[in-house]
C-alpha positions in Angstrom: -9.0 21.3 3.7 -7.1 19.5 0.9 -8.7 16.6 -1.0 -7.2 13.4 0.4 -6.9 11.9 -3.1 -6.2 14.0 -6.4 -7.1 12.5 -9.9 -6.0 13.6 -13.2 -6.9 11.7 -16.5 -4.8 12.5 -19.6 -5.6 12.1 -23.2 -3.5 8.9 -23.6 -6.1 7.0 -21.0 -3.8 7.2 -18.0 -5.5 8.1 -14.8 -3.1 9.5 -12.2 -4.2 9.0 -8.6 -2.3 11.0 -6.1 -2.4 10.5 -2.3 -2.6 13.9 -0.9 -1.8 14.3 2.7 1.9 15.4 2.1 2.0 17.2 5.7 1.4 13.8 7.2 3.7 11.9 4.7 0.6 10.8 3.0 -0.6 8.6 6.0 -3.9 7.1 5.6 -7.0 8.0 7.4 -10.7 7.2 6.8 -11.1 10.0 4.1 -7.9 8.8 2.2 -9.0 5.2 2.3 -12.3 6.1 1.0 -11.0 8.4 -1.5 -8.7 5.8 -2.9 -11.7 3.4 -3.2 -13.8 5.9 -4.9 -11.1 7.0 -7.3 -10.5 3.0 -8.3 -14.2 2.4 -8.7 -14.6 5.2 -11.0 -11.4 4.2 -13.0 -12.9 0.7 -13.3 -16.1 2.1 -14.8 -14.8 4.8 -16.9 -13.9 3.3 -20.5 -11.7 6.4 -21.0 -9.3 4.8 -18.3 -6.7 2.3 -19.6 -4.1 2.3 -16.7 -3.8 4.0 -13.5 -0.6 5.8 -12.2 -0.4 5.6 -8.3 1.7 8.4 -6.8 2.2 10.4 -3.4 2.1 14.1 -3.0 5.2 16.1 -1.8 8.4 14.1 -0.9 6.9 10.8 0.2 4.5 7.9 -1.1 2.7 7.0 2.1 3.9 6.5 5.7 1.1 3.9 6.0 -1.9 4.1 8.6 -2.1 7.3 10.4 -1.6 5.9 13.9 -3.2 9.1 15.6 -6.4 8.2 13.5 -5.9 4.4 14.2 -6.1 5.2 17.9 -9.7 6.8 17.7 -13.0 4.9 17.3 -14.4 5.0 13.8 -17.9 6.0 13.0 -20.4 3.2 11.9 -20.3 2.8 8.1 -23.2 2.1 5.6 -21.4 -0.1 3.3 -21.0 -3.1 5.5 -17.3 -2.6 5.9 -15.7 -2.4 9.3 -13.6 0.6 8.1 -12.3 2.5 4.9 -9.3 0.2 4.9 -11.4 -3.1 4.4 -13.5 -1.3 1.8 -10.4 -0.2 -0.2 -8.7 -3.6 0.2 -11.8 -5.2 -1.5 -11.5 -2.7 -4.4 -7.8 -3.0 -4.7 -7.8 -6.9 -4.9 -10.6 -6.9 -7.5 -9.5 -3.9 -9.7 -9.0 -5.3 -13.1 -7.0 -2.5 -15.0 -3.1 -2.1 -14.8 -1.7 -0.2 -11.9 1.7 1.4 -12.3 3.2 2.7 -9.0 5.8 5.6 -8.5 7.2 5.8 -5.1 9.7 8.0 -3.4 10.5 9.0 0.1 8.9 7.1 2.8 6.8 4.1 2.0 6.0 2.3 5.2 3.6 -0.2 6.6 0.3 0.1 4.4 2.3 2.5 2.3 4.5 -0.3 1.2 2.1 -3.1 1.2 0.0 -1.1 -1.2 2.9 -1.5 -3.6 2.6 -5.1 -3.8 -0.8 -4.9 -5.1 0.3 -2.7 -8.1 1.3 -4.4 -11.3 4.5 -2.5 -12.1 6.4 -0.6 -9.3 9.0 2.1 -10.1 11.0 3.7 -6.9 12.9 7.0 -6.6 16.4 6.9 -5.3 15.1 8.6 -2.2 12.7 5.7 -1.3 12.9 4.0 2.0 10.6 1.2 2.5 9.8 -0.9 5.7 7.3 -3.3 7.0 7.0 -2.3 10.8 4.3 -4.7 11.8 5.8 -6.6 14.6 7.4 -3.5 15.9 3.9 -2.1 16.4 2.7 -5.2 17.9 0.6 -6.0 14.9 0.6 -8.5 11.9 0.9 -7.9 8.1 -2.3 -6.6 6.1 -3.5 -6.2 2.4 -2.7 -9.9 1.7 1.0 -8.9 2.1 1.9 -11.8 3.9 1.3 -13.9 0.7 2.0 -11.2 -1.8 5.6 -10.5 -0.7 6.4 -14.3 -0.6 5.4 -14.6 -4.1 7.4 -11.4 -5.4 10.6 -12.2 -3.6 10.4 -15.7 -2.0 9.6 -17.1 1.6 13.1 -16.4 3.0 13.6 -12.8 1.9 10.0 -12.0 2.7 10.4 -13.5 6.2 13.7 -11.4 6.9 12.0 -8.1 6.0 8.8 -8.8 8.2 10.7 -10.0 11.2 13.4 -7.4 11.2 11.3 -4.5 10.2 14.5 -3.0 8.6 14.7 -0.3 6.2 15.0 -1.2 2.5 16.6 1.4 0.0 16.0 1.6 -3.8 18.7 -0.8 -4.8 17.5 -3.5 -2.4 13.9 -2.9 -3.6 15.0 -3.4 -7.3 17.6 -6.4 -6.4 14.8 -8.4 -4.5 12.2 -7.7 -7.0 10.0 -5.5 -4.8 10.4 -2.7 -7.7 11.1 -3.0 -11.3 13.5 -0.2 -11.6 14.7 2.9 -9.8 15.2 6.4 -11.1 16.5 9.8 -9.8 13.6 11.4 -8.0 13.4 14.1 -10.4 12.9 11.6 -13.3 10.5 9.1 -11.4 7.1 10.6 -12.4 8.2 11.2 -16.1 9.5 7.7 -16.6 6.5 5.9 -14.7 4.0 8.1 -16.8 5.7 6.9 -20.0 5.5 3.3 -19.1 1.8 3.9 -18.2 1.2 5.4 -21.5 3.0 2.7 -23.2 0.6 0.2 -21.3 -2.3 2.4 -22.3 -2.1 2.4 -25.8 -3.4 -1.2 -26.2 -7.1 -2.2 -26.2 -8.6 -1.7 -22.7 -10.6 -4.8 -22.7 -7.6 -7.0 -23.7 -5.6 -5.2 -20.8 -8.6 -6.1 -18.4 -8.7 -9.7 -19.6 -4.8 -10.1 -19.3 -5.0 -8.5 -15.7 -7.9 -11.0 -14.8 -5.7 -14.0 -15.9 -2.9 -12.8 -14.0 -5.1 -12.2 -10.9 -6.7 -15.6 -11.0 -3.6 -17.4 -10.3 -3.4 -15.8 -6.8 -7.0 -15.4 -5.9 -7.1 -18.3 -3.4 -3.8 -17.1 -1.8 -4.9 -13.6 -1.3 -8.2 -14.7 0.2 -6.7 -17.1 2.6 -4.0 -14.3 3.6 -6.7 -11.7 4.1 -8.5 -14.3 6.4 -5.5 -15.2 8.3 -4.4 -11.6 8.7 -7.6 -10.3 9.8 -7.8 -13.0 12.7 -4.5 -12.3 13.9 -5.0 -8.5 13.5 -8.2 -8.9 15.7 -6.1 -10.6 18.3 -3.1 -8.2 18.2 -4.9 -4.8 17.9 -5.3 -3.4 21.4 -2.9 -5.9 22.9 -0.4 -4.6 25.5 2.2 -4.6 22.9 0.2 -2.7 20.4 -0.8 -0.2 23.2 2.8 0.3 24.0 3.8 0.8 20.4 1.1 3.4 20.0 2.0 5.3 23.2 5.6 5.3 22.2 4.9 6.6 18.8 2.5 9.6 20.3 5.3 10.1 22.9 8.1 10.1 20.5 10.0 7.5 22.2 11.4 3.9 21.5 8.8 1.2 22.7 9.9 -1.1 25.5 8.4 -4.6 24.8 10.6 -6.6 27.2 8.8 -5.2 30.2 5.8 -7.1 28.7 7.5 -10.4 28.8 6.6 -12.8 31.7 9.4 -13.1 34.4 11.4 -16.5 34.0 
Protein backbone atom coordinates (compact mmCIF):
# COMPACT_ATOMS: atom_id res chain seq x y z
CA UNK A 1 0.00 0.00 0.00
CA UNK A 2 1.28 3.47 -0.88
CA UNK A 3 1.93 5.97 1.88
CA UNK A 4 -0.95 8.50 1.78
CA UNK A 5 1.47 11.39 2.39
CA UNK A 6 5.02 11.75 1.07
CA UNK A 7 7.60 14.03 2.70
CA UNK A 8 10.90 15.30 1.30
CA UNK A 9 13.08 17.93 3.01
CA UNK A 10 15.72 19.66 0.90
CA UNK A 11 18.90 21.39 1.97
CA UNK A 12 17.29 24.83 1.62
CA UNK A 13 14.75 24.18 4.39
CA UNK A 14 11.75 23.43 2.17
CA UNK A 15 9.65 20.42 3.14
CA UNK A 16 7.69 19.10 0.20
CA UNK A 17 4.48 17.39 1.36
CA UNK A 18 2.72 15.41 -1.36
CA UNK A 19 -0.83 14.08 -1.18
CA UNK A 20 -0.31 10.56 -2.47
CA UNK A 21 -3.48 8.81 -3.58
CA UNK A 22 -3.17 9.52 -7.32
CA UNK A 23 -5.42 6.58 -8.24
CA UNK A 24 -8.20 8.41 -6.33
CA UNK A 25 -7.21 11.88 -7.54
CA UNK A 26 -5.73 12.32 -4.04
CA UNK A 27 -9.18 12.21 -2.42
CA UNK A 28 -8.97 12.39 1.37
CA UNK A 29 -9.70 9.41 3.57
CA UNK A 30 -8.82 9.08 7.27
CA UNK A 31 -5.20 7.91 6.69
CA UNK A 32 -4.54 10.87 4.39
CA UNK A 33 -6.05 13.43 6.78
CA UNK A 34 -4.03 11.89 9.62
CA UNK A 35 -0.90 11.74 7.49
CA UNK A 36 -1.15 15.42 6.63
CA UNK A 37 -1.67 16.26 10.31
CA UNK A 38 1.42 14.29 11.30
CA UNK A 39 3.52 15.85 8.55
CA UNK A 40 2.56 19.39 9.55
CA UNK A 41 3.16 18.74 13.25
CA UNK A 42 6.61 17.36 12.50
CA UNK A 43 7.33 20.31 10.20
CA UNK A 44 6.37 22.76 12.93
CA UNK A 45 8.66 21.09 15.45
CA UNK A 46 11.58 20.56 13.06
CA UNK A 47 14.00 23.51 13.20
CA UNK A 48 15.33 22.60 9.76
CA UNK A 49 11.97 23.34 8.11
CA UNK A 50 11.45 26.97 7.10
CA UNK A 51 8.70 26.56 4.52
CA UNK A 52 6.30 23.86 3.33
CA UNK A 53 5.48 23.14 -0.31
CA UNK A 54 2.16 21.30 -0.62
CA UNK A 55 1.47 19.34 -3.81
CA UNK A 56 -0.51 16.38 -5.14
CA UNK A 57 0.86 13.25 -6.75
CA UNK A 58 0.02 12.45 -10.35
CA UNK A 59 -2.13 14.76 -12.46
CA UNK A 60 -4.30 16.27 -9.70
CA UNK A 61 -4.06 18.20 -6.44
CA UNK A 62 -7.06 16.68 -4.65
CA UNK A 63 -10.66 15.80 -5.44
CA UNK A 64 -11.61 16.49 -1.81
CA UNK A 65 -13.26 14.10 0.59
CA UNK A 66 -13.43 10.51 -0.62
CA UNK A 67 -17.22 10.06 -0.64
CA UNK A 68 -16.91 6.27 -0.56
CA UNK A 69 -15.02 6.63 2.72
CA UNK A 70 -17.37 9.38 3.89
CA UNK A 71 -20.31 7.00 3.57
CA UNK A 72 -18.68 4.50 5.95
CA UNK A 73 -18.73 4.87 9.76
CA UNK A 74 -15.37 5.82 11.27
CA UNK A 75 -13.54 4.04 14.06
CA UNK A 76 -13.39 5.67 17.52
CA UNK A 77 -10.34 7.91 17.92
CA UNK A 78 -8.04 8.44 20.88
CA UNK A 79 -7.14 12.07 20.14
CA UNK A 80 -10.52 13.51 21.09
CA UNK A 81 -11.41 14.54 17.53
CA UNK A 82 -14.48 13.20 15.77
CA UNK A 83 -12.44 12.40 12.65
CA UNK A 84 -9.11 12.94 10.95
CA UNK A 85 -10.61 15.92 9.16
CA UNK A 86 -11.17 17.82 12.41
CA UNK A 87 -7.70 16.96 13.72
CA UNK A 88 -6.15 18.20 10.49
CA UNK A 89 -8.25 21.36 10.46
CA UNK A 90 -6.96 22.30 13.91
CA UNK A 91 -3.38 21.70 12.81
CA UNK A 92 -3.77 23.65 9.57
CA UNK A 93 -5.29 26.70 11.24
CA UNK A 94 -2.55 26.87 13.87
CA UNK A 95 0.43 26.00 11.66
CA UNK A 96 2.89 28.87 11.98
CA UNK A 97 5.30 28.41 9.08
CA UNK A 98 4.69 29.53 5.49
CA UNK A 99 2.86 27.10 3.20
CA UNK A 100 3.22 27.39 -0.58
CA UNK A 101 0.75 25.31 -2.60
CA UNK A 102 1.22 24.04 -6.14
CA UNK A 103 -2.01 22.71 -7.64
CA UNK A 104 -2.79 21.32 -11.06
CA UNK A 105 -5.61 19.17 -12.39
CA UNK A 106 -8.58 18.72 -10.09
CA UNK A 107 -8.87 20.66 -6.82
CA UNK A 108 -12.43 20.15 -5.61
CA UNK A 109 -14.21 20.54 -2.28
CA UNK A 110 -11.70 20.04 0.51
CA UNK A 111 -9.01 19.95 -2.18
CA UNK A 112 -9.92 23.55 -3.03
CA UNK A 113 -10.64 24.86 0.46
CA UNK A 114 -7.30 23.48 1.59
CA UNK A 115 -5.70 26.02 -0.76
CA UNK A 116 -7.37 28.91 1.09
CA UNK A 117 -5.35 28.06 4.21
CA UNK A 118 -2.05 28.14 2.30
CA UNK A 119 -0.14 31.41 2.27
CA UNK A 120 0.78 31.46 -1.43
CA UNK A 121 -1.00 29.43 -4.12
CA UNK A 122 0.33 28.68 -7.60
CA UNK A 123 -1.71 26.73 -10.14
CA UNK A 124 -0.93 24.83 -13.29
CA UNK A 125 -2.77 25.73 -16.49
CA UNK A 126 -4.73 22.46 -16.23
CA UNK A 127 -6.21 23.28 -12.83
CA UNK A 128 -9.97 22.90 -12.42
CA UNK A 129 -11.34 24.17 -9.12
CA UNK A 130 -14.84 23.68 -7.72
CA UNK A 131 -16.78 24.20 -4.49
CA UNK A 132 -19.50 21.53 -4.77
CA UNK A 133 -21.01 21.75 -1.28
CA UNK A 134 -24.64 22.73 -2.09
CA UNK A 135 -24.61 20.18 -4.93
CA UNK A 136 -23.81 17.53 -2.30
CA UNK A 137 -26.49 18.72 0.10
CA UNK A 138 -23.72 20.05 2.37
CA UNK A 139 -22.11 23.34 3.43
CA UNK A 140 -18.55 24.76 3.18
CA UNK A 141 -15.80 23.56 5.54
CA UNK A 142 -12.24 24.35 6.70
CA UNK A 143 -13.46 27.89 7.48
CA UNK A 144 -13.75 28.46 3.74
CA UNK A 145 -17.02 30.36 4.22
CA UNK A 146 -14.86 33.07 5.82
CA UNK A 147 -11.50 32.65 4.10
CA UNK A 148 -12.80 32.85 0.54
CA UNK A 149 -14.71 36.07 1.26
CA UNK A 150 -11.53 37.57 2.71
CA UNK A 151 -9.54 36.55 -0.36
CA UNK A 152 -11.91 37.52 -3.18
CA UNK A 153 -14.83 39.45 -1.67
CA UNK A 154 -18.34 38.53 -0.58
CA UNK A 155 -20.09 38.64 -3.96
CA UNK A 156 -17.52 36.59 -5.85
CA UNK A 157 -17.35 34.06 -3.02
CA UNK A 158 -21.13 33.74 -2.91
CA UNK A 159 -21.28 33.16 -6.67
CA UNK A 160 -18.71 30.36 -6.51
CA UNK A 161 -20.34 28.66 -3.51
CA UNK A 162 -23.93 28.90 -4.75
CA UNK A 163 -23.31 27.89 -8.37
CA UNK A 164 -20.66 25.20 -7.73
CA UNK A 165 -19.25 26.16 -11.13
CA UNK A 166 -15.82 25.14 -12.39
CA UNK A 167 -12.96 27.65 -12.14
CA UNK A 168 -9.99 27.53 -14.48
CA UNK A 169 -6.47 28.81 -13.93
CA UNK A 170 -7.07 32.21 -15.49
CA UNK A 171 -10.09 32.88 -13.30
CA UNK A 172 -8.30 31.60 -10.20
CA UNK A 173 -5.59 34.20 -10.73
CA UNK A 174 -8.01 36.95 -11.76
CA UNK A 175 -10.12 36.51 -8.61
CA UNK A 176 -7.14 36.21 -6.26
CA UNK A 177 -7.58 32.54 -5.37
CA UNK A 178 -4.12 31.96 -6.84
CA UNK A 179 -1.12 34.25 -7.08
CA UNK A 180 0.07 33.06 -10.48
CA UNK A 181 -0.37 30.27 -13.04
CA UNK A 182 2.29 28.31 -14.90
CA UNK A 183 2.38 25.61 -17.56
CA UNK A 184 1.94 22.30 -15.78
CA UNK A 185 5.48 21.16 -16.54
CA UNK A 186 6.89 24.34 -14.95
CA UNK A 187 4.62 24.52 -11.92
CA UNK A 188 6.57 22.52 -9.35
CA UNK A 189 9.92 24.12 -10.21
CA UNK A 190 8.39 27.61 -10.02
CA UNK A 191 6.66 26.92 -6.70
CA UNK A 192 9.78 25.30 -5.28
CA UNK A 193 11.88 28.30 -6.30
CA UNK A 194 9.47 30.63 -4.48
CA UNK A 195 9.43 28.37 -1.41
CA UNK A 196 13.23 28.43 -1.34
CA UNK A 197 13.19 32.20 -1.70
CA UNK A 198 11.01 32.32 1.42
CA UNK A 199 13.10 29.73 3.25
CA UNK A 200 16.29 31.79 3.05
CA UNK A 201 15.10 34.05 5.90
CA UNK A 202 15.37 33.31 9.65
CA UNK A 203 12.77 30.75 10.65
CA UNK A 204 11.79 32.58 13.82
CA UNK A 205 11.12 35.73 11.77
CA UNK A 206 9.00 33.77 9.31
CA UNK A 207 7.03 32.25 12.17
CA UNK A 208 6.53 35.58 13.90
CA UNK A 209 5.38 37.15 10.63
CA UNK A 210 2.91 34.36 9.96
CA UNK A 211 1.50 34.63 13.47
CA UNK A 212 0.81 38.33 12.91
CA UNK A 213 -0.95 37.51 9.64
CA UNK A 214 -2.99 34.78 11.34
CA UNK A 215 -4.01 36.92 14.30
CA UNK A 216 -6.16 39.26 12.25
CA UNK A 217 -8.30 36.34 11.12
CA UNK A 218 -8.36 34.12 14.21
CA UNK A 219 -11.81 35.24 15.39
CA UNK A 220 -13.33 34.97 11.92
CA UNK A 221 -11.90 31.49 11.37
CA UNK A 222 -13.16 30.30 14.76
CA UNK A 223 -16.65 31.67 14.13
CA UNK A 224 -16.74 30.14 10.65
CA UNK A 225 -15.67 26.72 11.94
CA UNK A 226 -18.39 26.77 14.58
CA UNK A 227 -21.07 27.83 12.10
CA UNK A 228 -19.92 25.32 9.49
CA UNK A 229 -19.84 22.47 12.03
CA UNK A 230 -23.38 23.23 13.18
CA UNK A 231 -24.71 23.43 9.64
CA UNK A 232 -22.77 20.35 8.52
CA UNK A 233 -24.23 18.33 11.39
CA UNK A 234 -27.70 19.35 10.25
CA UNK A 235 -27.04 18.65 6.56
CA UNK A 236 -24.92 15.47 6.68
CA UNK A 237 -27.21 12.49 6.27
CA UNK A 238 -30.13 14.66 5.17
CA UNK A 239 -32.29 13.39 2.29
CA UNK A 240 -30.47 15.76 -0.09
CA UNK A 241 -27.06 14.58 1.07
CA UNK A 242 -28.09 10.93 0.78
CA UNK A 243 -29.39 11.52 -2.73
CA UNK A 244 -26.11 13.23 -3.69
CA UNK A 245 -24.00 10.34 -2.36
CA UNK A 246 -26.20 7.72 -4.01
CA UNK A 247 -25.98 9.60 -7.29
CA UNK A 248 -22.19 9.79 -6.99
CA UNK A 249 -21.86 6.07 -6.29
CA UNK A 250 -24.32 5.25 -9.08
CA UNK A 251 -22.55 7.67 -11.46
CA UNK A 252 -25.66 9.68 -12.26
CA UNK A 253 -26.88 13.24 -11.79
CA UNK A 254 -28.71 13.80 -8.48
CA UNK A 255 -32.38 14.71 -8.59
CA UNK A 256 -33.06 17.19 -5.79
CA UNK A 257 -36.38 18.43 -7.17
CA UNK A 258 -38.10 15.23 -6.10
CA UNK A 259 -37.23 16.12 -2.49
CA UNK A 260 -39.05 19.46 -2.58
CA UNK A 261 -42.50 19.62 -1.01
CA UNK A 262 -45.47 19.76 -3.34
CA UNK A 263 -47.00 23.25 -3.70
